[in-house]
N, C-alpha and C positions, 0 to 999 in steps of 0.2 A: 561726216556725211552732210551735216548742216552747212559747213563751209563750202562744200562742192555743190550746194544748191539741190542736192538730191537728184541731179540730172543723170548720174551714172546708173541709178536704179532702173531707169527706162531702157537702158541698153540691154539689161538682162531680160526685160519684158519683151523686147523685140527679138532677141535671140531665141527665146522660148516660144515665140509665136503668139504671145498674149495680145489679144485685140480688144479694144482699140489702143491698148497701152496701159501701163500701170499708173493709177491715180495716186499721187503721193502728197502727203502733208508732212513737212519737216518742222519739228519743234525744238527750240533751244532756249534755255533760261536766260542767256545773255545775248547781247547784240552780236550778230554774226557778220563776218566779212566774206562775201562769196568770192571764191576763186574761179578761174576759168578752166574747166576740164578739157581734156583732149577733144579735138573736133569729132572723132569717131563716136564719142559718147553723147553728143548734142542731138539726141533724137527728139526730146520732148522736155519742155520746161515743167518744173513742179507746179502743181495747182496752188499750193499754199506754203509759205515759209513764215512760221509764227514765232514771235519772241515771247514765249510763255512756257511753263512746265507742261509736259505732254499729258499728265493726268488731268490738268485743268482743261486743256484743249479737247481731250477725249470726253470729258463731262459735258462740254458745250456742243459736241458734235451731234448732228441730227441722225446720223447713221453710224452704226458700229463698223470699224474697219475689218478687213479680212485678215490683215497681218499687222502686228506691232513689233517694230525692231528697236531695241533699247541698247544704247551704248553705255556701259558702266564706266565708272571713273577708275583712275589708277590708285585712288585713295580708298582702301577697304572700309574706312570709317563711314563712308557714304552709303554702304550697301544696305544698312538698316532702313534708311529713308527710301531707297529704291524698292525694297521688298514691301514696305508699307504702302507705297503708291500702287502696287499691283492689285490692291483691292478695288481700284477703279476700273480694271479691265473687265469687260462683259464676259459672262460665262461662255466658254467654248471658243473664244477668240484666240487664234494662233499667235503666240507671243514668243519672239526670239530675243535673246540677250547675248551680248558679246562681252568678253573679258580680255584683259591685256596679256595675261600669262596663265600658265597652268595653275600656279598657286592662287592667283586671283580668282579664277573660276571655281577652284575647290572651295575656297572660303564662301563665295557667293552661293554656290549650289548647296553646301552644307546648311547654311542659314535658311535657304528656301525649303529644304526638306524638313528641317526642324519646325518651321512655321506651318507645315501641313501641305505644302505644294509637292507635286510630282514633276520631276525633270526628265527630259530625254537625254540620250547619249550625246556627248559633246563632239563637235567637229573642229578640227584645226586645219589651217591652210599653210602648207609648206612651200617655201621658195622652189624646191625641187624634190624629187622622189626620195633622196637620201637624207634630207635635212628636215627636222620639225621646226615649225614656227614657234619660237620660245617667248618672245615679248614684242608686242606691237599692237596698233589699233586694229580691232577686229580680228585678233589672232585666234580666239576660241569662241565658238558659237554653240548654243544649245536652246532647246525648246522648253518652256514652262507650261505645264498643263493646268489651266484654271478649271475649277469645279464649282458646283452649286453650293457646296459647303463653305462656310466662312472660315478662312484660315485662323488659326489660334496663335496666341502669343507664345514665344519661346520660353522655356523653363529658365528660372533665374540662375541656377547653377550653370546651365549651358551658356547663357548669354554672357555671363561674367567671364568664363573661360574663352569664349569666342572673341570678346572684345580685347582681352589681353593678348590673344594671338594676333589680332589685327594690329594692335598698337605696337607689339614687338616687331612685326614685319615693317610697319611704317617707319619706326625709329631706325631699323637696320639700314634702310635705303633712303633716309631723309635727304641726303645730299647728292644722291645719284640721279642725274638727268642725262638724256640723250644716250650716247654710246655707253656710258657707265651703267645706266639702268639695263640696257640690252645685255651687257656682259654679266651682270651680277644677279638681277632679280630671278631669272629662271633657275638658279642653283639653290634657292632657299628651300630647305627641307628635303633635299634629294639625298639618297643614299649612294655612296660610291665605294668601290673597292680598288685599291692600288696594289698591284702585285708585280711580279717579274723581277724587279731589282731589289726587293726587300727580302729579308729572311722569312718573314711571315706576312701574309697579305694584311694591309691596313684597311679596316672597315670604318668608314667615316660617314657622318651626317654633315652636310655642307650648309653654311649660312651665307656664303658669298662664293664667287668663282675661285677665290684663292684663300678662303678661310673656312675651317671646319673643325669638327670634334671627333676624336677617335672613339668609336662606340665600345671598344674593349677596355681601354685604359682611362678614358675620361680626360685625355690631354688635348688641349687646344693646339692648333698648328696653323701656320701660313704656308702657302706654296710659293716658292720663288724659283728663279732660274728661267732660262729661255727654252731649252729643249725639254729633256726629261725634268719633271718638277723636283725641286729640292724642298724637303720638309724642314721647317723651322719650328721647333717645339717650344712650348712654354711650360715650365715645371712649377710655376707658382699659381696657376689658375685651374688646377685639375678639378673635374666634377666628381663629387663623391659617388661611391658605388651605389648607395641607396637611391640617388637621383637617376643614375644610369639604369637602374633596375626597372624603372617605369617607362623608359624609352621604348616605343613600339619596335618589335623585332622586324627584320626584313622577312617578307612572306612571299609566297607564290601568288601574285596578284590576280592572275587569271583574266577572264574576259566577261564574267557574268555581271549582273546588276542586281541590287536589292530592290525591295518593293517601292522605294521612293525614286529609283532611277539612278542612284549613285553606284559607280563601279568600285570594286575592291581596291584598285590602285588609287582611286580618289580618297576613299575612306582611310587608307593607310597614310597618304600624304597629309590629310587633315589631322590625323592623330599625331603625326610628327610635328606639324606646325603648331598644334595646340600644346604639345610638350615644350617646344621652344618658347612659346609665348607665356606659358604658365610656370613650369618648374624651373627652366633655365633662367628666364627673366627674373624670377624671384630670387634664385640663387645668386645671380650676378648683382642684383640690387643690394644684397647683403654682404657680398665679398668684394665687389668693384675691382676687378683684376688690374685696372690701370691701363692707360693708353700706351704705355711703353712696352707692354708684353704681347698681347694678341691684337692690338688695335692698329698695327701697321707701321709702328715706329721701331726703334731698336729693341731687339729681343735678347735678354740676358741668357747666358749659358745655352746658346743655340746648338742643337744637335741636328746634323743634316743627314738625310737619307735620300737616295735617288730612286725613283720608280717611274715607269712609263705611265702615261695617262691611260685611264681605263674607261669603259662604257659607264654611263650614268644609269643607275637602276630606276625603274619605275617611271620613265618618261615616255610619252607618246612618240613613236617614231625613232626611239633610241636604238632599236635592234639593228645590228650591223653598222652602227655609226660610232666612230671614235671621237672622243673629246678633243677639241682643238687645243692649241697651245694656251696654257693658262697664263694670263697677263700677271705681271708682278705688281699690280696696283695695290695700294694700301688703303684701308678704310676701317672705321670702327665697327666692332661687332655690336656694341650697344653704347648709348650715351649715359650720362649720369641719370639714374632713375628719377622719374617725376612722381610727385604726389598725386594720388587719385582725386578725382572730382566727381565720382559717381556715387549715388546712394545704393544701399544694399537692396537686392531683389530676393533675398532668401526668406524662407518662411520664418515667422516670429515677429517680435516687436522691432520695428525699424524707426530710428530717429530720423526725422525729415528736416526739421529746422529748429533753431533757437534764436530768440530775439530779446534784447533788453534796451529800452528807449525811455526817454522822458516825454511827458505829455505837455502840450502847449508850445509856445514859440521860445526860441533862445532868449529873446529880449524880455519876455514877461512870463517866466515859467510858473509863477505863483497864481496865475489866473485860472488854472484848472485844478479842481479839487478831486479827492477820491470819490465823493458823492457824484460829481458830474460824470466821471469816467464809468463808474459802476452803473449809473442809469443807462448809459449807452450800451454797455455790455448786456444788461438785462433786457433792453429793447431788442437787441440782436437775437438773444435766446428766445424771446417771446415770438419773434417771427419764425423761429424754428419749431414752434409748437409747445414751448415750455413757459407757461404763463403763471403768474402769481408766485414767483419765486421771492423769498424774503430777501430784503436788502440788508438786514441787520443781524440775521441769525443763520447758522449753518442749516442746510436743508438738502433734500434729495428728491428727484423726480425721474420717472422712467416711462417711456412709451415704446411701441413696437419699432419706431424708427431711431431711437436713441435714448441716452441716459445722461442726466446732469447731476453732479454733486458739487455743493457749495460749502466752503469752509471760510469762516471770518471771525475776527474778534470784535466786530461791530464798530471799530474806530479807525484802526491804522492799516489793516490787512484784509483784502477780499480776494479769494481765489476760487476758481471753478474748474471742473473737469467735465468736458462734453464729449461723449462717444457718439459719433454719427454712424448709424448702421445701414444707411441707404445702399451701400455697396457690399453689404455682408453676403448677399447671394453670390457675388462674383469672387469672394474670398478675401475681402479687405474691410476693416473698420478704421475710420479716421478718428483720432483722439486729439482734441484741442485742450491745452492746459494754460489758463490765463491767470496771472497774478497782478493785482493792483496794490500799490504800496504808497501810503501817504508819506510825503517828505516835506522838509522845510527848505526852500519853498516848493509847492506844487505836488505832483504825483508822478510816479514811475510805473512802467508796465514791463512785465516779463512774460514771454510766451514760449511754449514748447509745442511742437506738432509731431505726432507719431502716426505710423500706419501699422495696424495689427494685421499681419498677413498669415493666413492659414495654409497657403500653398505658394510655391515659387511662381506659378502662373497668374497670381493675383494682379489686379490693375497696377499700372506703373505708379511709383511713389512720387513722381515729379508733379509738382503743383505750384501754386502761388500762395501768398499769405492768406490766412482765413479772412472771411468777410468782416469780422469784428475789428481787425486791424485797419482795414480801409475805412470803416465807419469812424473810428477814432481819429484817423489821419485827416479826414474831411471835417469832422466836427470840432476837434480840439487842437489838432496839429500835433506832429511828432518831431522830436529833435534828438540828436545824439552827437556828443563831442562839440556842442556849440553850433551845429549845422542843421538847418531845417530840412526835414525829410519830406520832399515834395512828391505827391503821387503823379507828377508829370516829369518828363525828362528835362534836364537842364541843358540848354543850348548856349555854348560859350560865345561871347561877343567881342572880347578884346584881350590885350596882353594881360590885364589884371585877372581875368577869368582863367586864362591858361596857366598863370602862375599859381592860382588857387588850386587847380587840378593837379599840377605837378607836386605841390606841397602836400596835398591830400594823399596822393599815391605813395609818396615816400615817408609819410608820417609813421614813425615806429609804433605808436600806440593806437593806430587806426583799428577800429573794431569791426567795421562793415566792409563788405566787398564793394568794389567800384566797377561798374559796367560802362566801358567806353565804346561808343559807336562812332566810327569814322565813315563819312559819306562824301563822295565826289559829285553827287547830284546837285544841280544848281540851287534847288530849294531844300536840300537836305532830305532826310527820311520822312515818311509820312506818319500818320497817327499810330501805326503799329508799335513805334518806339515808346510813345506815351502809354500805350496799353501795357507794354512790358514794365514801365516804371510803376504803374499802378499795381501790377501783379507783384512787384518786389518792394513796395514801400515799407520802410522799416527794416528791410533785409539787405538792401544795397543801394548805393548812389548810381543813378543812370545819367550819363553825360554824353552829349552829342558834340562832335568836333568836325570841322571841315578838313579838306586836304592840306591846306597850309598849316593849320594848327597841329595836324598829325605829324608833319615834318618837324615842327618846333618841339613837340612832345618827345619825338624820337631822340632829338639831340640832348634832351634833359635826362631821359631814363635809359637810353641806349637802344640800338636797333633790335636787340634780341627780344626785348619786351615791348616793342612799339606796336602800334596798330595803324596800318596803312590802307589807302584806297577805300574800297567798300568792304568794311569788316567790322566785327565786334569782338571785344576781348573782355574777359572777366578777371580782374586783379584781386587775388586773395589778400587778406591782411598780412602785413609784414613783408612787402615787396623788397627784395634784395637783389643787387646786381648779380650775385652768384646763383640765383635761382635758375633752374632749367626753364627754357621757354614753355615747356608743357605744364609747368606749375600754374600758369595763368592761361587757361584754354582760349583758343582763337578760332573764329569761324569767318568765312566770307559770305556775302549776300549781294543782292542787286544794287544796294545803295539807297533804295526807296522803301520797299516793303520787306519787313523781317518775316521770313517764313515761320509757320507754327513749329516746325521741327526744330529750327535753331532756337526759337524762343523757349521751347521746352528744355533744350540743352543748357541754355544760359541760366534758366531758373534752377535746374538741377545743380549746376555748379555753385550758384549763390547759396542754395540751401545747404549743400555739403560744406562749404567754407564756414557757414555760421555755426557749425558743430565742432570747429577745430580749436576753440579756446581752451586754455590749460585747465581752468576750473569752471566747467560749464554749470555746475550746480550753484556756484557762487554768483555767476553772471545772470543766469536765467533759471532759478530753482524750479524743480519739478513740483507737481501738485502733491506728491507724497512727501517731499521735503517740507513744503509749507504746512501741510496738515500735521506733520510730526512736530514742527516748531510750535504751532498753535496748541497742540495737545500738551506739550511740555509747559507752555504758559498757563493753560487752564489748570493743569495739575498743580503747579506751584500756587496758583490762586486758591484752589480748593484746600490745599494743605494749610494755607494761611488762615482760611476761614475755619478750618477744624480746630486750630489752636486758639482762636479768639472768639468764635461765635457758638461753639458747640456747648450750650448750656444744659441741654437735656439729653437723655439717652437716645430718644427717638431722633433728634436732630443729628446727633453724632453718628447713629447707625445709617441714616440717609446719606450723610456726607461721605462716610466711609464706603458705602455702596457705589456712589458716584466715582470715588477715587479708584475703587477696584475695577470698574468698567473702563475708566480711562487707562489704567495700567494694562489691562488686557488688550485694549486696542493698540496701545503703544508697543506692547510686546510683539504683536503680529507684524506691525510695521518694522520693528527693530529686527526681527528674524528675517523678514524679506530683504531688508537693507543689508543685513550681514551676508546673505547669500550673494547679493549683487557685488558687495565689496570683495568677497572672496574671489569671484570670477574676475573682477577688475584687477585684483592683486596678481592673479595668475597671468593675466594679459600683460600687465605692467612689467612683470618679471621677464616675460618673453621679449617684450619690446626693449627692455634694458640690455638683454643679451644681444639683440639685433643692433642696438645703438653702439654697443662696445665694438661689435664687429665692424660697423660702419666707420667708427673712429679709427680703428687700426688700419682699415683700408684707405681712409682719407689721408692718414699720415704717409702711407706708401705713395699715394697719389701726389701728395705735396712734394715729397722728395723727387719723384719722377718729374714733376712740373718744373722744379727748380733746375734740374739738370737740363731739361729741354730749353728753358729760358736762357740758361747760360750759353748753350750751343747756338741758339737763335741770335742772341745778342752779339756773339763774336762774328756771325756771318752778316749781320745787318748794321753793325755799328758805323760802318763807313758809307752806308747807303741812305742816310737821312735826307729827306727833302722837305720843303715847306708844304704842310698839309693844305694850305689855301691855294697853292698853284694847281692849275688844271692838269690832269693826267690824260694823255692821249694813247688809249690802248691800241694794241695791234690785232685785236679780235673783235667780233661783233657780239660776244657772249653777253656783256653787260651794257648794251647800247641804251636801252630805255632807262636803266638806273643812272648811267652817266649823264644823260640829258636831264633827268630830274635833279641830280645833285649839282651839276655845274652850270646848267642853263638857268636854273632858278626861276622857272615859269616864264622866261622871256622867249623860249623856243619850244615848240611842240612838234613831235615827229609822229606822222601818221603810221598806224600799224602796217599798212602796205609798203611804206617806205622802209621800215625796219625789215620786213620780209624780203623786199627786193635787195637790200644790202646784204643780207645773209646768203642769198642765192647767187650773188654776183661773184665774178672772179677778179675784181679790181684788186690790184696788188698793194697799193699804198694806203692801208686802212687808217693809220694815224693821221694822214693828210685829211681824210674826211672829217675826223673829229676836230681838227684844227679849223676846217671850214665852218662847221657848226658853231664852234666857239666864236669865230669872227662874226657870224650873224647875230648870236645871242648877246654879244657885247658891243663891238664897234658899230654894227649896222643899226641895232635898236637905239643906241645912244644918238646916232645921226638922225634917225627918224623922229626922236622925241626931243630934239634940242630946241632951244629958243630961236626965233627967227633971226635974231641979231648975233647969235653965237655960231661962228663958222668953224670953230676948232674941232667939234666932233666929225664934221665932213672931211676935214683934212686928215684926221686920225684914221678914218675909215679908208680913205684912198691910199694912205701909207700902208695900212694893214693888208689890203688886197694886193698891193704891189709886192710886199714881202712874201706873201703866200704864193704869188704867181698865178692869180686867177682873175677873171673878168666878171663883173656883176652887170648884167644887161637884161632888158626885157626879152621875153621869149619870142615874140614875133606874131605871125598870124595863125599858127597851128591851133591855139585854143578856139579860134573862131571858125575853123574849117569843120564842116559837119562830120566828115569822116573820122577826124581825130579828136574832136573837142572833149568827148567823154573821158579820154585818157588824162586830161588835165584838170578834171573836176574831182574834188575829194570832200568828204563830209567831216567837218570839225564842229563839235559842240552843237550838233543838230542842224547846222547850216552848211549849204554847199558852197565851197570856195574854189575859185579858179586859180591855178598856179600861173602867175603872170611874169615872174622874174626867175632868173637862174644864175648860179655861179658856174663858170665853165673853165676848163683847162684842157688843151689839146684838141686835135681833130683827127678824123679818120674813123676806122672801125675796130681798132684794137681795144677790147673791153678791159684789158689789164691796166691800161694807162689812161684811156679817155675818161674824163670826169665831168659829170653834170649833176647839179643839185637844184631841183625845182622847188620854188617856194612862193609865198605871198605874204604880205604884211597886213595884219589886222589892226586897223586904227582904233577900234573900240577897246580891245584888250591890250594893245601895244605889245603884241607877240608876233614872232615869226612862225609861220605854219609851213612845215616841210612836207611835201606830198610825195616826192620820189627822189631817189639817189641810188647808186652813184653813176648810173648809166643813162643812155639816151631814152627819152620818150618818143613815140611815133610822130613823125612829121613828113613833109614832102621829100626830105633828103635821106631819111633813114627808115629802117624797119626793125630796129633793135628794141622792140617793145618788151 
């Protein structure tokens, strides 16, 4: 809609007789490239086209709009942010939301209803009366009813299951784009019945167009063949009966709606998607059936049965419609499971973060003493309302807004526990446990942060480090592993800094997360990144790199774990090449300002990773552990005094009374600790069982991988080429990637040029890649040569002769008023006129006629390509 400039909206206004026309404001978070819609739609220009989030534009608007139309993303993980932004919609404003597929709109509508919104019946737009629109931009539309009541947060148990369902769906179609997405996405979660050619009907739940699970036997299958489908069964990945038992049954979905506006068919589809995302994803993560079985490769012990295609159950518009021929494409049901980076939202005590750092600078760690750090911590507590706390003795204070308990031996250890009750009315209490330990040299700090949640809908546990950490970072400095922990983001300057970052990421003993922010903005990201670094000081390193540094980093750690363009990635400790990409979460942003939503997600991931150390109590001991240790120390001291100083009966009685009190306090802690250890033991035993299952599955996967490698090596052993030689593809699929890899910033292609290439019918696609390679290499070398060096010019002339093209100025078309706008393109914020072109052939045959329009930028020494491979408009042609 934004790309079309919103002009087509006015067409409907004219058709409906709306006077004086629909007033439109188009909002897009990224820079938009307007296309030219058909002439019959050019009734009225949009009043505004804004490059900003729609919620921000709505907040700045002087008058509330009549209608808000929101295009949702193909990525369900963005739906939470979309629903959050609906709070900016004025009460009563008619709000329309569109989704790409039936499954997308089910996930979005279910989240909306859980958050307290009411939704209207959905509408879908079919290409014809017999076919439903399954996947596409604007395929499904519905109305969201806003009310005066403020929407509430989703329950923790629901949101965890909903997120798992979204992640499973994203993983299932991670590599599907274009036609593959159209073929596969609509089938996710659908029930199908195959009958006619089988002895008994096969009832299936589908995950792709050609992959499904038998609901009766729990066996996975692929559909092959051209006419009637052939079932290829896998006997090694059966789903157990107890898991099948919780699969929602096929029901008569009817046509009614519930109080929130959801139809029974939608609730049934959501239940199936939730089942796939929760139960099946968990089962596969523990059994890992292997790519060779149901992932589209060779299937052992295949049993084939033929059956005609059957109607798909529960799909809008499916009545009277037969399923088309099922393609025999192969794709993975799931990838290797990723580790979670989300904090728990369930009621109870939630671990939020753990931290262990040294105070001072790495060069002079002995300059900060325990007394210095303790004074800053007491000052922070004083600002919270807890004054006159003893620095040398254990003590306790309580107020309506919180409670502080201090334990210390007066010399080497000082620990405090602070319960902040300011959010208690909303269902949460924050608990900060800080331990300061005198060392030789200097002082160390351990910190634990918890959230006590009395209900699932309590405030989110996502936060930053407590204020006392920031105070210590500014006052004394913090360091870990010999690296200063700066409350500002570190911006890399040269190869040495990049080598430092690479070594840090791959360091096996790294304890902290690393947040890498990549930006293509000329001046890099703004102060929002420094605010993120302050928020995570002591918890993670925050590093900013530019586009060139991102490419170099990718070469060092691999593309799977790289961060490109305008994006941010959080690397958990122990980065390994075998890690799934999802182990190190990744988000994109504008390259300048980091949105609060992404900042919160980054903080949550860093907090979650800080809790993954093998022995958390040893790295950052809890307050209970410290108090138990101090109690044991005091108990030993009292026993010693009893043996040496108890000269009178009264002194002995007093000392034994103190010992009894200490023993009773220790017993309470010991019993509590025993309960925790019992629960941990039970969890560890379950984890051990899961690890053993994963080990067995990994061995199967390894054997399968070895077999696949052997087969691949036999087919490719004779096809080796020099990796440094340029490759000239015969499709446009990876055009931008090819330019980035082989042109190495010596040539830039405009998005409109890439679009024109993909829409063209030019036959010799590799020839176009060769022409771009000529410009990026021989032409740039000629333009940047020394005045006395004539060899680059000779090399360029020989190259164009070999390629059979001419390189000439364009002529007077860019100066003719009627055509000059077609030759102007915006690069890096500046308008550039295409004054040169490579050409081959003449006439009007678009399959053979070649033109590549470009200009050379002296400042950046780059070739800027504005259009290819056909003619631009001039006096002699109309092939625009």
